[in-house]
Kinemage of the C-alpha trace (Angstrom):
@kinemage 1
@onewidth
@group {chain A} dominant
@subgroup {mainchain}
@vectorlist {calphas} color= white
{ca met a 1} P 27.492 -22.903 12.933
{ca arg a 2} L 24.748 -21.335 15.050
{ca tyr a 3} L 22.280 -23.955 13.832
{ca met a 4} L 24.606 -26.766 14.912
{ca ala a 5} L 25.341 -25.049 18.232
{ca thr a 6} L 21.619 -24.941 19.010
{ca tyr a 7} L 21.223 -28.632 18.192
{ca asp a 8} L 24.188 -29.544 20.391
{ca leu a 9} L 22.833 -27.336 23.195
{ca met a 10} L 19.536 -29.241 23.170
{ca glu a 11} L 21.423 -32.535 23.121
{ca thr a 12} L 23.536 -31.336 26.054
{ca met a 13} L 20.410 -30.462 28.063
{ca arg a 14} L 18.920 -33.874 27.330
{ca asn a 15} L 22.147 -35.640 28.246
{ca thr a 16} L 22.442 -33.643 31.482
{ca asn a 17} L 18.912 -34.542 32.590
{ca gln a 18} L 19.567 -38.196 31.802
{ca trp a 19} L 22.754 -38.058 33.883
{ca leu a 20} L 20.985 -36.334 36.792
{ca gly a 21} L 18.298 -39.013 36.788
{ca ala a 22} L 20.833 -41.834 36.714
{ca ser a 23} L 22.856 -40.181 39.506
{ca ala a 24} L 19.803 -39.681 41.721
{ca leu a 25} L 18.762 -43.298 41.229
{ca ala a 26} L 22.253 -44.599 42.042
{ca met a 27} L 22.745 -42.366 45.102
{ca ser a 28} L 19.359 -43.135 46.649
{ca ser a 29} L 19.955 -46.861 46.156
{ca tyr a 30} L 23.053 -47.041 48.392
{ca pro a 31} L 22.664 -50.034 50.726
{ca ala a 32} L 23.723 -47.839 53.674
{ca phe a 33} L 20.535 -45.791 53.335
{ca gly a 34} L 18.591 -48.929 54.201
{ca met a 35} L 19.653 -48.347 57.808
{ca phe a 36} L 17.678 -45.102 57.824
{ca pro a 37} L 14.380 -45.891 56.076
{ca his a 38} L 12.702 -42.726 54.902
{ca pro a 39} L 10.173 -42.021 52.104
{ca phe a 40} L 12.532 -39.367 50.722
{ca phe a 41} L 14.914 -41.994 49.385
{ca asn a 42} L 12.085 -43.873 47.651
{ca val a 43} L 10.849 -40.668 46.013
{ca met a 44} L 14.393 -39.701 45.010
{ca ala a 45} L 15.001 -43.115 43.448
{ca ala a 46} L 11.652 -42.961 41.665
{ca trp a 47} L 12.386 -39.466 40.323
{ca gly a 48} L 15.769 -40.665 39.087
{ca glu a 49} L 14.318 -43.742 37.392
{ca val a 50} L 11.521 -41.871 35.617
{ca thr a 51} L 13.785 -38.945 34.638
{ca glu a 52} L 16.558 -41.147 33.293
{ca arg a 53} L 14.109 -43.151 31.191
{ca ser a 54} L 12.332 -40.023 29.928
{ca phe a 55} L 15.521 -38.329 28.747
{ca ala a 56} L 17.396 -41.389 27.491
{ca arg a 57} L 18.303 -41.549 23.814
{ca met a 58} L 17.435 -44.689 21.907
{ca val a 59} L 20.766 -45.971 20.602
{ca ala a 60} L 19.413 -48.960 18.687
{ca lys a 61} L 16.354 -49.266 16.505
{ca pro a 62} L 13.715 -51.313 18.356
{ca asp a 63} L 12.656 -54.721 17.077
{ca trp a 64} L 9.158 -55.236 15.757
{ca asn a 65} L 8.526 -58.130 18.166
{ca leu a 66} L 5.437 -59.248 16.255
{ca his a 67} L 3.463 -62.171 17.614
{ca ala a 68} L 2.867 -65.300 15.575
{ca val a 69} L -0.191 -65.110 13.337
{ca val a 70} L -2.811 -67.849 13.455
{ca gly a 71} L -3.613 -69.002 9.927
{ca asp a 72} L -6.703 -70.660 8.468
{ca asp a 73} L -5.038 -73.990 9.163
{ca gly a 74} L -5.098 -73.246 12.885
{ca arg a 75} L -1.315 -73.133 13.111
{ca asp a 76} L 0.902 -70.300 14.341
{ca his a 77} L 2.923 -68.654 11.582
{ca ile a 78} L 5.993 -66.573 12.410
{ca ala a 79} L 6.101 -63.022 11.044
{ca glu a 80} L 9.474 -61.889 9.715
{ca ile a 81} L 10.579 -58.523 8.359
{ca glu a 82} L 12.063 -58.411 4.856
{ca val a 83} L 13.412 -55.350 3.039
{ca glu a 84} L 11.763 -55.331 -0.378
{ca val a 85} L 12.941 -51.933 -1.665
{ca ala a 86} L 16.025 -50.308 -0.116
{ca arg a 87} L 16.458 -46.538 -0.438
{ca pro a 88} L 18.841 -44.098 1.293
{ca phe a 89} L 16.202 -42.392 3.438
{ca gly a 90} L 13.715 -45.203 3.876
{ca asp a 91} L 12.915 -48.762 2.889
{ca leu a 92} L 9.764 -50.540 1.851
{ca ile a 93} L 9.589 -53.549 4.135
{ca arg a 94} L 7.300 -56.550 3.937
{ca val a 95} L 5.968 -58.358 6.956
{ca asp a 96} L 6.286 -61.920 5.676
{ca val a 97} L 4.078 -64.411 7.487
{ca gln a 98} L 6.012 -67.636 7.016
{ca gly a 99} L 4.111 -70.575 5.538
{ca arg a 100} L 0.852 -68.697 4.985
{ca ala a 101} L -0.772 -68.481 1.574
{ca pro a 102} L -1.025 -64.968 0.055
{ca met a 103} L -3.997 -63.024 1.410
{ca lys a 104} L -6.619 -61.315 -0.751
{ca arg a 105} L -5.806 -57.864 0.635
{ca arg a 106} L -2.425 -56.152 0.210
{ca val a 107} L -1.926 -53.171 2.528
{ca leu a 108} L 0.749 -50.486 2.387
{ca leu a 109} L 0.976 -48.798 5.793
{ca ile a 110} L 2.666 -45.406 5.539
{ca ala a 111} L 4.341 -44.632 8.844
{ca pro a 112} L 5.147 -41.103 10.034
{ca met a 113} L 8.615 -39.680 9.602
{ca ser a 114} L 8.310 -37.228 12.462
{ca gly a 115} L 11.015 -38.238 14.878
{ca his a 116} L 10.206 -41.817 15.759
{ca tyr a 117} L 10.550 -45.234 14.185
{ca ala a 118} L 7.899 -47.123 12.210
{ca thr a 119} L 7.798 -49.687 15.036
{ca leu a 120} L 5.495 -47.228 16.821
{ca leu a 121} L 2.788 -48.752 14.588
{ca arg a 122} L 3.520 -52.273 15.848
{ca ser a 123} L -0.014 -52.834 17.205
{ca thr a 124} L -1.561 -51.592 13.935
{ca val a 125} L 0.604 -53.962 11.904
{ca gln a 126} L -0.243 -56.841 14.229
{ca ser a 127} L -3.984 -56.284 13.827
{ca leu a 128} L -3.745 -55.975 10.026
{ca leu a 129} L -1.775 -59.215 9.697
{ca glu a 130} L -4.825 -61.257 10.678
{ca asp a 131} L -6.526 -60.470 7.358
{ca cys a 132} L -3.925 -58.874 5.092
{ca asp a 133} L -0.440 -59.042 3.675
{ca val a 134} L 1.282 -55.939 5.039
{ca trp a 135} L 4.050 -53.657 3.783
{ca val a 136} L 5.364 -50.691 5.799
{ca thr a 137} L 7.452 -47.621 5.004
{ca asp a 138} L 10.488 -47.884 7.260
{ca trp a 139} L 12.039 -44.399 7.376
{ca his a 140} L 15.677 -43.998 8.376
{ca asn a 141} L 16.924 -41.622 11.037
{ca ala a 142} L 18.038 -38.391 9.380
{ca arg a 143} L 20.715 -37.749 11.983
{ca asp a 144} L 22.536 -40.896 10.856
{ca ile a 145} L 22.554 -40.153 7.102
{ca pro a 146} L 25.627 -38.237 5.815
{ca val a 147} L 25.044 -34.928 4.053
{ca ser a 148} L 26.800 -36.361 0.990
{ca thr a 149} L 23.773 -38.638 0.454
{ca gly a 150} L 21.739 -35.613 -0.628
{ca lys a 151} L 18.567 -33.910 0.501
{ca phe a 152} L 15.250 -35.376 1.581
{ca asp a 153} L 12.373 -32.907 1.592
{ca val a 154} L 8.609 -32.977 1.043
{ca glu a 155} L 9.034 -33.533 -2.703
{ca asp a 156} L 11.410 -36.459 -2.162
{ca tyr a 157} L 9.107 -37.963 0.466
{ca thr a 158} L 6.166 -37.794 -1.958
{ca leu a 159} L 8.184 -39.387 -4.777
{ca tyr a 160} L 9.308 -42.164 -2.430
{ca leu a 161} L 5.655 -42.941 -1.699
{ca ala a 162} L 4.763 -42.882 -5.388
{ca asp a 163} L 7.614 -45.304 -6.152
{ca phe a 164} L 6.540 -47.640 -3.359
{ca met a 165} L 2.957 -47.624 -4.662
{ca lys a 166} L 4.180 -48.376 -8.186
{ca his a 167} L 6.253 -51.263 -6.877
{ca met a 168} L 3.293 -52.817 -5.086
{ca gly a 169} L 0.826 -52.421 -7.945
{ca pro a 170} L -2.765 -51.240 -8.300
{ca asp a 171} L -4.276 -53.937 -6.046
{ca thr a 172} L -2.857 -52.190 -2.987
{ca his a 173} L -4.845 -50.608 -0.168
{ca val a 174} L -2.884 -47.644 1.222
{ca ile a 175} L -3.247 -46.491 4.828
{ca ala a 176} L -1.510 -43.291 5.948
{ca val a 177} L -1.291 -42.492 9.650
{ca cys a 178} L -0.932 -38.941 11.018
{ca gln a 179} L 1.925 -36.878 9.536
{ca pro a 180} L 2.109 -38.522 6.059
{ca val a 181} L -1.621 -38.083 5.341
{ca pro a 182} L -1.313 -35.042 3.011
{ca leu a 183} L 1.791 -36.511 1.358
{ca ala a 184} L 0.074 -39.849 0.710
{ca leu a 185} L -2.787 -37.919 -0.889
{ca ala a 186} L -0.277 -35.940 -2.975
{ca ala a 187} L 1.520 -39.124 -4.078
{ca thr a 188} L -1.777 -40.711 -5.122
{ca ala a 189} L -2.756 -37.578 -7.054
{ca tyr a 190} L 0.682 -37.558 -8.700
{ca leu a 191} L 0.169 -41.146 -9.874
{ca ala a 192} L -3.298 -40.257 -11.151
{ca ala a 193} L -1.686 -37.735 -13.466
{ca glu a 194} L 1.537 -39.528 -14.388
{ca asp a 195} L 0.647 -43.224 -14.274
{ca pro a 196} L -3.085 -43.834 -13.660
{ca ala a 197} L -2.719 -47.607 -13.858
{ca ala a 198} L -0.433 -47.554 -10.792
{ca gln a 199} L -2.943 -45.860 -8.487
{ca pro a 200} L -3.770 -47.815 -5.300
{ca lys a 201} L -7.102 -49.584 -4.975
{ca ser a 202} L -8.063 -47.502 -1.944
{ca leu a 203} L -6.606 -44.728 0.197
{ca thr a 204} L -7.368 -44.439 3.913
{ca leu a 205} L -6.212 -41.298 5.723
{ca ile a 206} L -6.078 -41.415 9.523
{ca gly a 207} L -5.454 -38.519 11.898
{ca gly a 208} L -3.874 -36.099 9.438
{ca pro a 209} L -4.765 -32.566 8.260
{ca val a 210} L -6.130 -32.769 4.721
{ca asp a 211} L -7.976 -29.457 5.092
{ca pro a 212} L -6.798 -27.632 8.241
{ca asp a 213} L -9.444 -24.935 7.771
{ca ala a 214} L -12.199 -27.529 8.162
{ca ala a 215} L -11.582 -27.656 11.920
{ca pro a 216} L -9.707 -24.536 13.075
{ca thr a 217} L -7.497 -24.999 16.145
{ca asp a 218} L -4.708 -23.115 17.911
{ca val a 219} L -2.267 -24.950 15.641
{ca thr a 220} L -3.926 -23.786 12.409
{ca asp a 221} L -4.189 -20.268 13.831
{ca phe a 222} L -0.449 -20.370 14.543
{ca gly a 223} L 0.157 -21.425 10.948
{ca arg a 224} L -1.563 -18.297 9.674
{ca arg a 225} L 0.506 -15.979 11.878
{ca val a 226} L 3.954 -17.393 11.109
{ca thr a 227} L 5.695 -17.427 7.737
{ca met a 228} L 7.806 -20.293 6.397
{ca gly a 229} L 10.854 -18.050 6.623
{ca gln a 230} L 10.247 -17.430 10.316
{ca leu a 231} L 9.827 -21.132 10.944
{ca glu a 232} L 13.041 -21.936 9.090
{ca glu a 233} L 14.992 -19.439 11.183
{ca ser a 234} L 13.511 -20.552 14.504
{ca val a 235} L 13.178 -24.354 14.320
{ca ile a 236} L 15.496 -25.722 11.604
{ca gln a 237} L 18.846 -26.822 13.005
{ca gln a 238} L 21.934 -28.744 11.885
{ca val a 239} L 22.638 -32.219 13.229
{ca gly a 240} L 25.404 -32.113 15.829
{ca ala a 241} L 28.977 -33.291 15.577
{ca lys a 242} L 28.490 -36.662 17.302
{ca tyr a 243} L 26.256 -38.111 14.550
{ca ala a 244} L 26.998 -39.340 11.023
{ca gly a 245} L 24.582 -36.776 9.606
{ca cys a 246} L 26.588 -33.891 11.055
{ca gly a 247} L 25.573 -30.666 9.325
{ca arg a 248} L 22.306 -31.965 7.859
{ca met a 249} L 19.468 -29.468 8.212
{ca val a 250} L 16.588 -30.984 10.196
{ca tyr a 251} L 13.644 -30.096 12.383
{ca pro a 252} L 14.854 -31.839 15.576
{ca gly a 253} L 12.550 -34.354 17.144
{ca leu a 254} L 13.395 -33.014 20.603
{ca leu a 255} L 12.067 -29.629 19.541
{ca gln a 256} L 8.927 -31.176 18.097
{ca leu a 257} L 8.423 -33.160 21.294
{ca gln a 258} L 8.781 -29.986 23.335
{ca ser a 259} L 6.195 -28.251 21.147
{ca phe a 260} L 3.863 -31.248 21.339
{ca met a 261} L 4.015 -31.390 25.128
{ca ser a 262} L 3.643 -27.639 25.556
{ca met a 263} L 0.134 -27.849 24.097
{ca asn a 264} L -0.892 -29.957 27.124
{ca ala a 265} L 1.833 -28.992 29.609
{ca glu a 266} L -0.339 -29.414 32.688
{ca lys a 267} L -1.470 -32.893 31.631
{ca his a 268} L 2.070 -34.117 30.905
{ca ser a 269} L 3.448 -32.570 34.094
{ca lys a 270} L 0.807 -34.343 36.158
{ca ala a 271} L 1.470 -37.654 34.366
{ca phe a 272} L 5.205 -37.298 35.135
{ca thr a 273} L 4.547 -36.598 38.825
{ca asp a 274} L 1.968 -39.382 39.134
{ca gln a 275} L 4.400 -41.880 37.608
{ca ile a 276} L 7.062 -40.903 40.164
{ca met a 277} L 4.595 -41.515 42.978
{ca arg a 278} L 3.620 -44.904 41.530
{ca val a 279} L 7.233 -45.978 41.239
{ca ala a 280} L 7.991 -44.722 44.763
{ca ala a 281} L 5.072 -46.777 46.081
{ca gly a 282} L 6.318 -49.878 44.255
{ca glu a 283} L 3.336 -49.854 41.887
{ca gly a 284} L 5.141 -48.870 38.672
{ca gly a 285} L 5.473 -51.306 35.793
{ca glu a 286} L 6.642 -51.522 32.201
{ca his a 287} L 3.059 -51.461 30.930
{ca asp a 288} L 2.106 -48.185 32.657
{ca lys a 289} L 0.819 -45.593 30.190
{ca his a 290} L 3.637 -43.172 31.039
{ca thr a 291} L 6.306 -45.859 30.657
{ca val a 292} L 4.923 -46.979 27.304
{ca phe a 293} L 4.712 -43.360 26.149
{ca thr a 294} L 8.301 -42.536 27.095
{ca thr a 295} L 9.577 -45.814 25.623
{ca asn a 296} L 7.799 -45.477 22.285
{ca ile a 297} L 7.864 -41.690 21.885
{ca phe a 298} L 10.589 -40.061 23.961
{ca leu a 299} L 13.398 -42.507 23.264
{ca ser a 300} L 13.172 -42.466 19.497
{ca trp a 301} L 13.128 -38.730 18.753
{ca ile a 302} L 15.961 -37.703 16.451
């Protein structure tokens, strides 16, 4: 139970900060305060708005919202999402450009499963659609999958990728972004041994650690000092009681986000403060870097 208690404690802290932000925004927006104009109320409202958004939990999976693709015929073609292979922990989805002839290149984009949805790669998908037919790994949220469904670990992840590659065939160009880079390499190597004819045509690895020792950092140094057993005891938790996956052992996205931000705490703290000042001055907008970051990253952590 201690693992679940820790998860629920983190969720309680997040929920409390969200509530404090919403309360500050509501209180500072009372019409009566307009009779006593003071910068304090603007700053308080701005703090509440930015805090509430930063600590909000995404309750619905975001839409892809892909723009129409201009074809060789000069016409706009609508892009629709179709599930091609449905699996318990993730689907292989196809971005079907309606009315466009099949393209010469077939691309499988492997999205990270590290606490946020595949829609984080929306801009990458949009750029690839101009010249390729695109498929994406659409991972499900572990907190919403009952324990009775079974486990999903590194081995399962790798086998999922191998199955998706087999389904698409050898004329596929695979692109792995960030976290799945070593697993995409492992899946390709697995196919090379088990089913060579199913290997992808090319494999592009972006922003992931294939050989951590090639460029030593504080992160790789940390990895040498800490054992897997220590990590399991300190960061693995059980999904809390309010979710369908109650009891499932996970590495919580909130904890990963905290670790990620701690590496550049001063930078993120300054960005948070600067955004409050922009909002207080009436200069904040939905396309601000901080707003986009909190919308795409913060809100979707498991």
